[in-house]
C-alpha positions, 0 to 999 in steps of 0.5 A, a space after each residue: 783755856 783757864 786764866 792761869 794758862 792764858 797768863 803764861 801764854 800772853 806773858 810770853 808774847 808780851 816779852 817780845 814786844 818793845 813798843 812800850 811808849 806807843 799805847 800811852 801815846 795813842 791814849 794821850 792823843 784822845 779827847 778822853 785823855 785831854 779832858 781828864 784832870 785827874 788820872 790814875 796811872 800805874 808803874 809798868 813791870 814785866 814789859 807792860 806798856 809804859 805810863 809816865 808818872 808825871 803828866 803836865 797839866 794833870 794830877 796823877 795818882 798811883 796805887 798803893 797795894 795793901 796785901 792784907 786787905 786785898 785792895 789798892 788805894 790811890 795816892 798822890 806822891 812826890 817820889 816813888 819807892 819799892 813797894 808790894 811785889 817790888 813795884 814802885 809805889 807813891 811816897 811823900 803824898 796822901 791818899 786821894 779821895 777825890 774824883 778820878 776822871 781817867 783810870 789807866 788799867 794794866 793787864 797782861 792781855 785784854 779781849 775785845 769785850 774789854 775784859 783783862 787777864 791780870 796777875 790773878 789777885 783781883 785788886 783792880 776788879 775790886 777797885 773798879 767796882 762801882 767807880 764812875 771813872 772812864 777806864 782805859 786798858 793799855 795793851 799791845 795790839 798783839 795782846 788784844 784777843 777774841 778769846 772769852 775768859 771773863 768771869 762774874 767778878 771781872 770788871 771791864 774797861 771802857 776803852 783799850 789803847 794799843 799802839 795802833 788805835 783807841 778802841 771803844 768797848 761795846 756794852 
């Protein structure tokens, strides 16, 4: 099945899930989260698992999308405003160029090898390439699949957090 078909299949499954807070709650209990000082989150859309944009004791950065360059860039912020693709983006902050300890990666679904189906623009794969941060995909258990769909440009995450468990991805 191609990624476009997978996207549609799993978006329909995700539309019925209401456990918005639980995948992040699983991650929040983990040592990798507790050890992280700087966390890159995302603003949830279309039934994605929720990630709070303020976390006590942590510096949180959020992505700003540059459609012309095809990249996302982390920013600090004091507030949010509607940005690219009608997703809330940081405002009142600055581009963040320091070390990000933990990057929380959105996805429509993830396979057990750590690869994801996103919205098809490749922003996160380009951003993650060469990063030494710990990466965690947030996903509902119903969207964790055995299906093989990765291609040569896909970057896998180190962990997947669902409402049931935090899974370490095997190399």
